[in-house]
N, CA and C atoms as a LAMMPS dump frame, in Angstrom:
ITEM: TIMESTEP
0
ITEM: NUMBER OF ATOMS
642
ITEM: BOX BOUNDS ff ff ff
-5.0000000000000000e+02 5.0000000000000000e+02
-5.0000000000000000e+02 5.0000000000000000e+02
-5.0000000000000000e+02 5.0000000000000000e+02
ITEM: ATOMS id mol type element x y z
1 1 1 N 51.295 454.892 378.16
2 1 2 C 51.903 454.425 379.172
3 1 3 C 53.368 455.61 379.529
4 2 1 N 54.156 455.486 380.613
5 2 2 C 54.861 456.012 381.7
6 2 3 C 55.321 457.177 381.058
7 3 1 N 55.467 458.046 381.59
8 3 2 C 55.799 459.725 381.248
9 3 3 C 56.958 459.427 380.912
10 4 1 N 58.562 459.611 379.934
11 4 2 C 59.284 459.975 380.075
12 4 3 C 59.806 461.35 381.299
13 5 1 N 60.631 461.106 382.152
14 5 2 C 61.421 462.02 382.208
15 5 3 C 62.244 462.294 382.911
16 6 1 N 62.942 463.422 381.471
17 6 2 C 64.653 463.326 381.508
18 6 3 C 65.881 464.717 382.67
19 7 1 N 66.821 463.76 382.642
20 7 2 C 67.338 464.919 384.031
21 7 3 C 68.27 465.09 382.721
22 8 1 N 68.372 467.014 383.362
23 8 2 C 69.651 468.086 382.471
24 8 3 C 71.301 467.672 383.355
25 9 1 N 72.07 468.347 382.945
26 9 2 C 72.949 468.861 383.691
27 9 3 C 72.921 470.028 383.585
28 10 1 N 72.996 470.187 385.398
29 10 2 C 73.036 471.721 385.266
30 10 3 C 74.836 472.463 385.264
31 11 1 N 74.329 473.154 384.989
32 11 2 C 75.425 474.236 385.038
33 11 3 C 75.416 475.404 386.128
34 12 1 N 77.096 475.968 385.852
35 12 2 C 77.026 477.345 387.122
36 12 3 C 78.254 478.04 386.554
37 13 1 N 78.616 478.872 386.23
38 13 2 C 80.097 479.695 386.075
39 13 3 C 80.304 479.836 387.389
40 14 1 N 82.014 479.342 387.385
41 14 2 C 82.939 478.746 388.747
42 14 3 C 82.851 479.822 389.873
43 15 1 N 83.324 480.017 390.626
44 15 2 C 83.285 481.118 391.392
45 15 3 C 85.074 481.553 391.634
46 16 1 N 85.831 482.231 390.464
47 16 2 C 87.301 481.944 390.344
48 16 3 C 88.083 483.007 390.912
49 17 1 N 89.072 482.763 391.189
50 17 2 C 89.843 483.461 392.242
51 17 3 C 91.216 484.213 391.394
52 18 1 N 91.184 485.041 391.491
53 18 2 C 92.521 485.815 391.164
54 18 3 C 93.752 485.311 391.17
55 19 1 N 93.359 484.142 390.775
56 19 2 C 95.423 483.702 391.313
57 19 3 C 95.982 482.657 390
58 20 1 N 97.318 482.438 389.742
59 20 2 C 97.714 481.668 389.156
60 20 3 C 97.03 480.04 389.275
61 21 1 N 96.445 479.937 387.81
62 21 2 C 95.913 478.828 387.977
63 21 3 C 94.806 478.951 387.31
64 22 1 N 94.411 479.93 387.331
65 22 2 C 92.6 479.874 387.557
66 22 3 C 91.717 479.894 386.098
67 23 1 N 93.557 479.774 384.75
68 23 2 C 92.272 479.718 383.44
69 23 3 C 92.148 478.486 383.213
70 24 1 N 92.204 477.401 384.286
71 24 2 C 92.011 475.434 383.718
72 24 3 C 90.496 475.845 384.574
73 25 1 N 89.927 476.117 385.299
74 25 2 C 89.038 477.079 386.586
75 25 3 C 87.981 477.392 384.89
76 26 1 N 88.644 478.66 384.384
77 26 2 C 88.163 478.948 383.687
78 26 3 C 87.673 478.504 381.951
79 27 1 N 88.559 477.53 381.41
80 27 2 C 88.25 476.384 380.821
81 27 3 C 87.334 475.473 380.541
82 28 1 N 87.472 475.322 382.214
83 28 2 C 86.554 474.027 382.029
84 28 3 C 85.261 474.303 382.466
85 29 1 N 84.58 475.747 382.911
86 29 2 C 84.063 476.434 383.046
87 29 3 C 83.799 476.765 381.654
88 30 1 N 83.882 477.412 380.679
89 30 2 C 83.59 477.184 378.97
90 30 3 C 83.428 476.11 378.407
91 31 1 N 84.236 475.127 378.677
92 31 2 C 84.048 473.607 377.949
93 31 3 C 82.8 473.135 378.4
94 32 1 N 82.174 473.849 379.697
95 32 2 C 81.162 473.071 380.668
96 32 3 C 79.458 473.853 380.297
97 33 1 N 79.834 474.894 379.571
98 33 2 C 78.854 476.443 379.216
99 33 3 C 78.656 475.432 378.259
100 34 1 N 79.569 475.073 377.331
101 34 2 C 79.386 475.25 375.881
102 34 3 C 78.804 474.366 375.349
103 35 1 N 78.854 472.357 376.16
104 35 2 C 78.379 471.645 376.372
105 35 3 C 77.123 471.787 376.576
106 36 1 N 76.892 472.739 377.359
107 36 2 C 75.442 473.011 378.409
108 36 3 C 74.202 473.426 377.172
109 37 1 N 75.17 473.973 376.466
110 37 2 C 74.519 475.741 375.242
111 37 3 C 74.177 473.909 373.879
112 38 1 N 74.987 473.015 373.835
113 38 2 C 74.255 472.005 372.592
114 38 3 C 73.843 471.224 372.561
115 39 1 N 73.028 471.338 373.955
116 39 2 C 72.228 470.242 374.505
117 39 3 C 70.495 471.154 374.406
118 40 1 N 70.655 472.456 374.632
119 40 2 C 69.187 472.779 374.186
120 40 3 C 68.524 472.479 373.686
121 41 1 N 68.479 471.743 372.164
122 41 2 C 68.061 471.019 371.481
123 41 3 C 67.251 470.069 372.166
124 42 1 N 67.69 468.947 372.307
125 42 2 C 67.779 468.627 373.334
126 42 3 C 66.231 467.986 374.444
127 43 1 N 67.058 469.838 375.44
128 43 2 C 65.947 470.581 376.32
129 43 3 C 64.752 470.538 375.81
130 44 1 N 64.827 470.875 374.696
131 44 2 C 63.397 471.852 374.382
132 44 3 C 62.444 470.552 373.746
133 45 1 N 62.659 469.506 373.457
134 45 2 C 61.591 468.928 372.897
135 45 3 C 61.424 467.789 374.073
136 46 1 N 61.697 467.667 374.608
137 46 2 C 61.161 467.1 376.137
138 46 3 C 60.014 466.724 376.345
139 47 1 N 59.884 468.082 375.964
140 47 2 C 57.994 468.664 376.869
141 47 3 C 56.83 467.969 375.013
142 48 1 N 57.686 468.328 374.314
143 48 2 C 56.251 468.173 373.142
144 48 3 C 55.872 466.98 372.511
145 49 1 N 57.852 465.91 373.133
146 49 2 C 57.977 464.291 373.378
147 49 3 C 56.53 464.212 374.029
148 50 1 N 56.793 464.514 375.385
149 50 2 C 55.707 463.745 376.259
150 50 3 C 54.269 464.33 376.304
151 51 1 N 53.623 465.455 375.847
152 51 2 C 52.371 465.653 374.812
153 51 3 C 52.122 464.958 374.033
154 52 1 N 53.014 464.487 372.67
155 52 2 C 52.417 463.477 371.97
156 52 3 C 52.211 462.231 372.05
157 53 1 N 52.827 461.655 373.462
158 53 2 C 52.844 459.882 373.461
159 53 3 C 51.027 460.387 374.357
160 54 1 N 51.083 461.29 375.525
161 54 2 C 49.944 461.641 375.8
162 54 3 C 48.711 461.771 375.107
163 55 1 N 48.98 462.1 374.463
164 55 2 C 48.061 462.766 372.545
165 55 3 C 47.375 460.922 372.238
166 56 1 N 48.438 460.474 372.139
167 56 2 C 48.489 459.334 371.101
168 56 3 C 47.648 457.913 371.934
169 57 1 N 48.068 458.169 373.328
170 57 2 C 47.5 456.963 373.903
171 57 3 C 45.879 457.452 374.132
172 58 1 N 45.823 458.953 374.406
173 58 2 C 44.313 459.085 374.03
174 58 3 C 43.876 458.903 373.18
175 59 1 N 44.132 458.796 371.662
176 59 2 C 44.212 458.594 370.246
177 59 3 C 43.631 456.647 370.374
178 60 1 N 44.682 456.134 371.131
179 60 2 C 44.416 454.224 370.348
180 60 3 C 43.767 454.027 371.796
181 61 1 N 42.851 454.545 372.701
182 61 2 C 41.367 454.012 374.273
183 61 3 C 40.663 454.705 373.255
184 62 1 N 40.668 455.682 372.283
185 62 2 C 39.498 456.453 371.943
186 62 3 C 39.279 455.303 370.193
187 63 1 N 39.849 454.896 369.786
188 63 2 C 39.846 453.881 368.606
189 63 3 C 39.537 452.453 369.138
190 64 1 N 39.461 452.033 370.842
191 64 2 C 39.988 451.188 370.51
192 64 3 C 37.919 451.53 371.533
193 65 1 N 37.377 452.225 371.165
194 65 2 C 36.284 451.987 372.392
195 65 3 C 35.539 451.912 370.682
196 66 1 N 35.318 452.712 369.992
197 66 2 C 35.057 452.297 368.8
198 66 3 C 34.225 451.049 367.642
199 67 1 N 33.442 451.042 367.673
200 67 2 C 32.7 449.333 366.811
201 67 3 C 33.689 449.507 365.26
202 68 1 N 33.016 447.925 365.26
203 68 2 C 32.922 447.805 363.029
204 68 3 C 32.597 448.432 361.927
205 69 1 N 30.848 448.994 362.757
206 69 2 C 30.568 450.161 361.952
207 69 3 C 31.338 451.421 361.725
208 70 1 N 32.129 451.594 362.524
209 70 2 C 32.657 453.201 362.784
210 70 3 C 34.27 452.979 362.384
211 71 1 N 34.466 451.499 361.309
212 71 2 C 35.564 451.469 360.37
213 71 3 C 36.417 452.726 360.095
214 72 1 N 35.43 453.903 359.795
215 72 2 C 36.432 454.843 358.755
216 72 3 C 36.604 455.717 359.82
217 73 1 N 35.901 455.635 360.918
218 73 2 C 36.682 456.615 362.111
219 73 3 C 38.187 455.72 362.821
220 74 1 N 38.003 454.965 363.302
221 74 2 C 39.24 453.796 363.671
222 74 3 C 39.846 454.223 362.401
223 75 1 N 40.399 454.104 360.952
224 75 2 C 41.335 454.414 360.041
225 75 3 C 41.961 456.065 359.95
226 76 1 N 41.028 456.748 359.96
227 76 2 C 41.431 458.065 360.082
228 76 3 C 42.148 457.9 361.613
229 77 1 N 41.569 457.844 362.883
230 77 2 C 42.493 457.69 364.214
231 77 3 C 43.72 457.349 363.951
232 78 1 N 43.694 456.211 363.397
233 78 2 C 45.162 455.25 363.297
234 78 3 C 45.903 456.096 362.578
235 79 1 N 46.087 456.683 361.189
236 79 2 C 46.432 457.51 360.529
237 79 3 C 47.328 458.539 361.558
238 80 1 N 46.002 459.516 362.243
239 80 2 C 46.525 460.228 362.806
240 80 3 C 47.496 460.138 363.959
241 81 1 N 47.288 459.119 364.931
242 81 2 C 48.087 458.562 365.267
243 81 3 C 50.182 457.834 364.993
244 82 1 N 49.864 457.428 363.722
245 82 2 C 50.989 457.727 362.748
246 82 3 C 51.791 458.264 362.622
247 83 1 N 50.887 459.427 362.604
248 83 2 C 51.268 461.292 361.591
249 83 3 C 51.836 460.909 363.388
250 84 1 N 51.603 461.495 364.223
251 84 2 C 51.554 461.652 365.635
252 84 3 C 53.398 461.175 365.763
253 85 1 N 53.121 460.064 365.491
254 85 2 C 54.349 459.213 365.731
255 85 3 C 55.599 459.377 364.84
256 86 1 N 55.594 459.244 363.548
257 86 2 C 56.683 459.901 363.084
258 86 3 C 56.669 461.432 362.972
259 87 1 N 56.08 461.771 363.661
260 87 2 C 57.029 463.464 364.031
261 87 3 C 57.661 463.204 365.795
262 88 1 N 57.384 462.119 366.388
263 88 2 C 58.151 462.158 367.337
264 88 3 C 59.402 461.618 367.069
265 89 1 N 59.678 461.053 365.732
266 89 2 C 60.444 459.891 365.24
267 89 3 C 61.689 461.312 365.265
268 90 1 N 61.227 462.422 364.555
269 90 2 C 62.065 463.577 363.694
270 90 3 C 62.691 464.727 365.415
271 91 1 N 61.578 464.553 366.378
272 91 2 C 62.169 465.122 367.603
273 91 3 C 62.937 464.295 367.621
274 92 1 N 63.06 463.484 368.013
275 92 2 C 63.938 462.375 368.583
276 92 3 C 65.326 462.282 367.371
277 93 1 N 65.12 461.923 366.782
278 93 2 C 66.086 462.56 365.741
279 93 3 C 67.061 464.133 366.122
280 94 1 N 66.157 465.098 366.608
281 94 2 C 66.837 466.887 366.922
282 94 3 C 67.024 466.335 367.706
283 95 1 N 66.629 465.506 368.699
284 95 2 C 67.897 465.462 371.137
285 95 3 C 68.913 464.138 370.074
286 96 1 N 68.487 463.067 369.544
287 96 2 C 69.972 462.653 369.457
288 96 3 C 71.095 463.447 368.855
289 97 1 N 70.608 464.282 367.922
290 97 2 C 71.533 465.249 367.262
291 97 3 C 72.291 466.172 368.224
292 98 1 N 71.278 466.499 369.512
293 98 2 C 71.975 467.551 370.056
294 98 3 C 72.761 467.204 370.068
295 99 1 N 72.358 465.923 371.518
296 99 2 C 73.621 465.462 372.242
297 99 3 C 74.699 464.621 371.522
298 100 1 N 74.672 464.525 369.782
299 100 2 C 76.241 464.032 369.758
300 100 3 C 76.403 465.169 369.432
301 101 1 N 76.537 466.739 369.281
302 101 2 C 76.719 467.715 369.11
303 101 3 C 77.672 467.726 370.122
304 102 1 N 76.5 467.826 371.63
305 102 2 C 77.081 468.241 373.276
306 102 3 C 79.027 467.117 373.558
307 103 1 N 78.421 465.679 372.395
308 103 2 C 79.899 465.112 373.083
309 103 3 C 81.223 465.406 372.384
310 104 1 N 80.416 466.256 371.161
311 104 2 C 81.738 466.592 370.481
312 104 3 C 82.365 467.99 370.883
313 105 1 N 81.537 468.524 371.626
314 105 2 C 82.192 469.78 372.31
315 105 3 C 82.858 469.907 373.045
316 106 1 N 82.38 468.552 374.097
317 106 2 C 83.397 467.706 375.336
318 106 3 C 84.06 467.727 375.445
319 107 1 N 84.322 466.889 373.668
320 107 2 C 85.926 465.96 373.953
321 107 3 C 87.232 467.677 374.496
322 108 1 N 86.434 469.095 374.121
323 108 2 C 87.511 469.662 374.601
324 108 3 C 88.238 469.489 375.643
325 109 1 N 87.621 468.876 376.223
326 109 2 C 87.991 468.446 378.374
327 109 3 C 89.685 468.252 377.537
328 110 1 N 89.71 467.435 376.634
329 110 2 C 90.795 465.94 376.969
330 110 3 C 92.331 467.418 376.208
331 111 1 N 92.245 467.897 375.511
332 111 2 C 93.492 469.175 375.774
333 111 3 C 93.383 469.786 376.792
334 112 1 N 92.265 469.792 377.532
335 112 2 C 92.574 470.389 379.522
336 112 3 C 93.587 469.742 380.232
337 113 1 N 93.404 468.97 380.082
338 113 2 C 94.138 467.202 380.676
339 113 3 C 94.826 467.395 379.876
340 114 1 N 95.11 467.605 378.97
341 114 2 C 96.713 466.861 378.394
342 114 3 C 97.375 468.257 379.137
343 115 1 N 97.342 469.71 378.521
344 115 2 C 98.326 470.84 378.963
345 115 3 C 98.106 471.279 380.878
346 116 1 N 97.22 470.005 381.713
347 116 2 C 96.683 469.984 383.065
348 116 3 C 98.47 469.584 383.596
349 117 1 N 98.844 470.503 384.409
350 117 2 C 99.95 469.651 385.002
351 117 3 C 100.649 468.994 386.179
352 118 1 N 99.083 469.923 387.171
353 118 2 C 98.733 469.37 388.521
354 118 3 C 98.18 468.26 387.812
355 119 1 N 98.663 466.955 388.562
356 119 2 C 98.2 465.567 388.388
357 119 3 C 96.692 465.597 389.479
358 120 1 N 96.656 465.794 390.556
359 120 2 C 95.399 465.704 390.799
360 120 3 C 94.766 466.102 390.303
361 121 1 N 94.42 468.274 390.264
362 121 2 C 94.097 468.414 389.167
363 121 3 C 93.565 467.43 387.402
364 122 1 N 94.631 466.707 387.031
365 122 2 C 94.302 465.966 386.057
366 122 3 C 93.5 464.837 386.021
367 123 1 N 93.517 464.612 387.516
368 123 2 C 92.346 462.788 387.656
369 123 3 C 91.277 463.049 387.852
370 124 1 N 91.47 464.821 388.434
371 124 2 C 89.558 464.756 388.72
372 124 3 C 89.147 465.091 387.46
373 125 1 N 90.083 466.08 386.156
374 125 2 C 88.998 466.298 384.81
375 125 3 C 89.029 465.01 384.002
376 126 1 N 89.731 464.32 384.282
377 126 2 C 89.79 462.477 383.702
378 126 3 C 88.62 462.163 384.74
379 127 1 N 88.33 462.484 385.637
380 127 2 C 87.038 461.533 386.72
381 127 3 C 85.278 461.375 385.526
382 128 1 N 85.804 463.21 385.899
383 128 2 C 84.765 464.022 385.039
384 128 3 C 84.011 463.916 383.806
385 129 1 N 84.807 463.714 382.51
386 129 2 C 85.415 463.557 381.533
387 129 3 C 84.532 461.712 381.432
388 130 1 N 85.442 460.864 382.503
389 130 2 C 84.849 459.866 382.068
390 130 3 C 83.225 459.812 382.471
391 131 1 N 82.567 460.356 383.438
392 131 2 C 80.914 460.26 384.003
393 131 3 C 80.356 461.117 382.159
394 132 1 N 81.169 461.875 382.334
395 132 2 C 80.037 462.224 381.039
396 132 3 C 79.856 461.721 380.379
397 133 1 N 81.211 460.936 379.381
398 133 2 C 81.258 460.226 378.568
399 133 3 C 80.163 459.338 378.716
400 134 1 N 79.752 458.636 379.898
401 134 2 C 79.33 457.295 380.029
402 134 3 C 77.597 457.764 380.45
403 135 1 N 77.523 458.914 380.251
404 135 2 C 75.771 459.88 380.2
405 135 3 C 75.902 459.938 378.659
406 136 1 N 76.38 459.73 377.571
407 136 2 C 76.409 460.069 375.932
408 136 3 C 75.88 458.493 376.139
409 137 1 N 77.592 457.806 376.255
410 137 2 C 76.655 456.22 376.463
411 137 3 C 75.605 455.734 376.576
412 138 1 N 74.816 456.63 377.701
413 138 2 C 73.729 456.505 378.214
414 138 3 C 72.221 456.839 377.49
415 139 1 N 72.826 458.064 376.988
416 139 2 C 71.698 459.071 376.183
417 139 3 C 71.166 458.171 375.362
418 140 1 N 72.228 457.414 374.536
419 140 2 C 72.281 456.612 373.248
420 140 3 C 71.422 455.619 373.63
421 141 1 N 71.566 455.066 374.099
422 141 2 C 71.229 453.884 374.567
423 141 3 C 69.428 453.935 374.53
424 142 1 N 69.099 454.637 375.746
425 142 2 C 68.108 455.38 375.135
426 142 3 C 67.56 455.829 374.089
427 143 1 N 67.97 456.636 373.461
428 143 2 C 67.033 457.207 372.055
429 143 3 C 66.843 455.571 370.732
430 144 1 N 68.4 454.26 371.323
431 144 2 C 68.416 452.898 370.776
432 144 3 C 66.934 452.751 371.029
433 145 1 N 66.214 452.784 371.616
434 145 2 C 65.436 451.977 372.909
435 145 3 C 64.139 453 371.978
436 146 1 N 63.827 454.369 372.653
437 146 2 C 62.759 454.786 372.059
438 146 3 C 61.944 454.723 370.38
439 147 1 N 63.25 454.817 370.133
440 147 2 C 62.982 454.662 368.86
441 147 3 C 62.835 453.326 368.162
442 148 1 N 62.729 452.353 368.64
443 148 2 C 62.246 450.787 368.618
444 148 3 C 61.345 451.188 369.298
445 149 1 N 60.461 451.452 370.611
446 149 2 C 58.707 451.598 370.223
447 149 3 C 58.372 452.494 369.617
448 150 1 N 58.744 453.557 369.731
449 150 2 C 57.846 453.829 368.2
450 150 3 C 57.436 453.484 367.12
451 151 1 N 58.718 452.281 367.126
452 151 2 C 58.65 452.02 365.844
453 151 3 C 57.046 451.004 366.093
454 152 1 N 57.633 450.392 367.609
455 152 2 C 56.127 449.212 367.491
456 152 3 C 55.121 450.192 367.611
457 153 1 N 55.171 451.143 368.272
458 153 2 C 53.952 451.656 368.309
459 153 3 C 52.846 451.58 367.249
460 154 1 N 54.033 452.518 365.959
461 154 2 C 53.048 452.614 365.05
462 154 3 C 52.926 451.258 364.179
463 155 1 N 53.441 450.254 364.382
464 155 2 C 52.819 449.267 363.733
465 155 3 C 51.64 448.736 364.664
466 156 1 N 51.131 448.93 366.095
467 156 2 C 50.195 448.697 366.494
468 156 3 C 48.833 449.268 365.896
469 157 1 N 49.321 451.084 365.848
470 157 2 C 48.594 451.66 365.167
471 157 3 C 47.703 451.294 364.26
472 158 1 N 48.729 451.115 362.788
473 158 2 C 48.353 450.418 361.358
474 158 3 C 46.985 448.756 361.83
475 159 1 N 48.46 448.059 362.639
476 159 2 C 47.186 446.669 362.929
477 159 3 C 45.273 446.998 363.251
478 160 1 N 45.518 448.026 364.548
479 160 2 C 43.862 448.525 364.531
480 160 3 C 42.644 449.093 364.117
481 161 1 N 43.433 449.342 362.495
482 161 2 C 42.478 449.612 361.798
483 161 3 C 42.693 448.588 360.56
484 162 1 N 42.731 447.868 361.173
485 162 2 C 43.162 446.503 359.762
486 162 3 C 41.639 445.578 360.112
487 163 1 N 40.44 446.266 359.809
488 163 2 C 39.204 445.025 359.658
489 163 3 C 39.422 443.84 360.783
490 164 1 N 40.185 443.085 359.681
491 164 2 C 40.145 441.561 359.475
492 164 3 C 41.064 440.661 360.557
493 165 1 N 42.412 442.077 361.714
494 165 2 C 42.868 441.413 362.855
495 165 3 C 42.244 441.016 363.234
496 166 1 N 42.643 439.749 364.131
497 166 2 C 42.108 439.138 365.068
498 166 3 C 42.804 439.72 366.679
499 167 1 N 41.797 439.23 368.145
500 167 2 C 42.391 439.925 368.41
501 167 3 C 44.146 439.546 369.684
502 168 1 N 43.994 438.229 368.989
503 168 2 C 45.216 437.985 369.827
504 168 3 C 46.507 438.582 369.103
505 169 1 N 46.445 438.348 368.413
506 169 2 C 47.453 438.736 367.323
507 169 3 C 47.354 440.418 368.077
508 170 1 N 46.624 441.086 368.203
509 170 2 C 46.485 442.602 368.387
510 170 3 C 47.267 442.939 369.478
511 171 1 N 46.524 442.144 370.958
512 171 2 C 47.906 441.41 371.982
513 171 3 C 48.571 441.281 372.011
514 172 1 N 49.233 440.926 371.304
515 172 2 C 50.723 440.411 370.805
516 172 3 C 51.752 441.427 370.843
517 173 1 N 51.584 442.259 369.373
518 173 2 C 51.786 443.203 369.459
519 173 3 C 51.874 444.463 370.765
520 174 1 N 49.946 444.604 371.634
521 174 2 C 50.365 445.025 372.604
522 174 3 C 51.361 444.313 373.491
523 175 1 N 51.972 443.667 373.846
524 175 2 C 52.624 443.279 374.339
525 175 3 C 54.343 443.378 374.345
526 176 1 N 54.534 443.593 372.851
527 176 2 C 55.878 444.121 372.117
528 176 3 C 56.017 445.327 372.69
529 177 1 N 54.629 446.074 372.474
530 177 2 C 54.764 447.128 373.432
531 177 3 C 55.595 447.791 374.287
532 178 1 N 54.805 447.181 375.296
533 178 2 C 54.392 446.86 376.507
534 178 3 C 55.365 446.534 377.274
535 179 1 N 56.268 445.839 376.911
536 179 2 C 57.897 445.272 376.517
537 179 3 C 58.952 446.024 376.126
538 180 1 N 58.791 446.72 375.232
539 180 2 C 59.853 447.608 375.088
540 180 3 C 59.909 449.208 375.614
541 181 1 N 58.566 448.957 376.179
542 181 2 C 58.288 450.031 377.061
543 181 3 C 58.93 449.91 378.374
544 182 1 N 58.885 448.783 378.542
545 182 2 C 59.96 448.625 380.495
546 182 3 C 61.338 448.725 379.885
547 183 1 N 61.795 449.056 378.32
548 183 2 C 63.024 449.063 378.829
549 183 3 C 63.312 450.124 378.408
550 184 1 N 62.404 450.888 377.852
551 184 2 C 63.015 452.564 377.587
552 184 3 C 63.119 452.803 378.566
553 185 1 N 61.941 452.918 380.022
554 185 2 C 62.01 453.111 380.808
555 185 3 C 63.171 452.932 381.645
556 186 1 N 64.259 451.591 381.46
557 186 2 C 65.153 451.642 382.474
558 186 3 C 66.122 452.08 381.677
559 187 1 N 66.199 452.747 380.684
560 187 2 C 67.187 453.194 379.774
561 187 3 C 66.82 454.579 380.339
562 188 1 N 66.059 454.904 380.89
563 188 2 C 65.371 456.42 381.137
564 188 3 C 65.714 456.657 382.395
565 189 1 N 66.135 455.949 383.373
566 189 2 C 66.346 456.038 385.189
567 189 3 C 68.039 455.503 385.211
568 190 1 N 69.078 454.875 383.83
569 190 2 C 70.397 454.44 383.542
570 190 3 C 71.068 456.183 383.067
571 191 1 N 69.837 456.776 382.452
572 191 2 C 70.445 458.49 382.139
573 191 3 C 70.415 459.306 383.396
574 192 1 N 69.001 459.03 383.549
575 192 2 C 69.01 459.88 384.096
576 192 3 C 69.555 459.942 386.143
577 193 1 N 70.055 458.123 386.061
578 193 2 C 71.292 458.647 387.224
579 193 3 C 72.32 459.176 387.2
580 194 1 N 72.786 458.42 385.671
581 194 2 C 74.257 458.894 385.291
582 194 3 C 74.805 460.181 385.103
583 195 1 N 73.728 461.085 384.959
584 195 2 C 73.461 462.488 384.613
585 195 3 C 73.558 463.305 386.321
586 196 1 N 72.976 462.745 387.123
587 196 2 C 72.984 463.055 388.602
588 196 3 C 74.387 462.9 389.529
589 197 1 N 74.764 461.514 389.067
590 197 2 C 76.522 461.473 389.121
591 197 3 C 77.131 462.118 389.382
592 198 1 N 77.568 462.458 387.27
593 198 2 C 78.043 463.994 386.458
594 198 3 C 77.826 465.13 387.307
595 199 1 N 76.705 465.546 387.756
596 199 2 C 76.373 466.952 388.256
597 199 3 C 77.225 466.736 390.489
598 200 1 N 76.875 465.832 390.591
599 200 2 C 77.691 465.723 391.566
600 200 3 C 78.758 465.425 392.07
601 201 1 N 79.92 465.235 391.001
602 201 2 C 80.854 465.003 390.583
603 201 3 C 81.373 466.426 389.784
604 202 1 N 80.638 467.153 389.495
605 202 2 C 80.701 468.552 388.532
606 202 3 C 80.544 469.032 390.013
607 203 1 N 80.408 469.452 390.464
608 203 2 C 80.155 469.963 392.084
609 203 3 C 81.188 469.599 392.891
610 204 1 N 81.641 468.399 393.256
611 204 2 C 82.414 468.012 393.807
612 204 3 C 83.919 468.642 393.359
613 205 1 N 84.218 468.844 392.063
614 205 2 C 85.459 469.084 391.811
615 205 3 C 86.111 470.394 391.661
616 206 1 N 84.32 471.375 391.224
617 206 2 C 84.499 473.041 390.778
618 206 3 C 84.593 473.52 392.319
619 207 1 N 84.152 473.008 393.885
620 207 2 C 84.19 473.359 394.594
621 207 3 C 85.765 472.841 395.128
622 208 1 N 85.884 471.915 395.114
623 208 2 C 87.72 471.316 395.181
624 208 3 C 88.305 472.54 394.76
625 209 1 N 88.201 473.036 393.168
626 209 2 C 89.65 473.756 392.673
627 209 3 C 89.093 475.54 393.304
628 210 1 N 87.832 475.723 393.7
629 210 2 C 87.99 476.617 393.981
630 210 3 C 88.189 477.12 395.229
631 211 1 N 88.433 476.076 395.926
632 211 2 C 89.447 476.227 397.648
633 211 3 C 90.118 476.195 398.033
634 212 1 N 91.011 475.807 396.909
635 212 2 C 92.452 475.757 396.444
636 212 3 C 93.18 476.519 395.73
637 213 1 N 92.109 477.926 395.147
638 213 2 C 91.969 478.998 395.231
639 213 3 C 92.227 480.32 395.587
640 214 1 N 91.151 479.551 397.24
641 214 2 C 91.45 480.981 398.191
642 214 3 C 92.273 481.369 399.224
């Protein structure tokens, strides 16, 4: 399975000028910072998820190298892989909740948009909001696809432990896992691209605000 590489939102405090209008920048900065903080658990689980993926792949390959005379070891390793997959589901739920909390925190930008009188700034904030909301949508699509992948991997891990399982059925399930993995990779790419777009727009927006306040 290909390694999942998830992009993150880059934050940084704005360089605020001591003039009127600075409060909009300050509030935006606070919203971005608190949103970033809510995503902490999402970032924290990435390395653990990747580590477990790699470990499960190694377990699966070792199972396929065993013979029918080693059925007891096959069953033991199969259960080990299933347990690891269940733990990945728990990590994924932690990630999902972290991003949902971040999305709730980011809704504070709605109030900031409403109270902003400058139409240009308001338009910039709306564009930033839309980009971030699309990012949250893309992440939800990724977690749904990844959850399905884990469930299919669990089915595969269970099937290899069945003594009477025929190779054709096992190959069909392997194909299902591989096809779902491709969907996961596509979802990861879409999320990463959306994150990059948000970061670019965020930088452009903050630079414009800073230039206007110079």
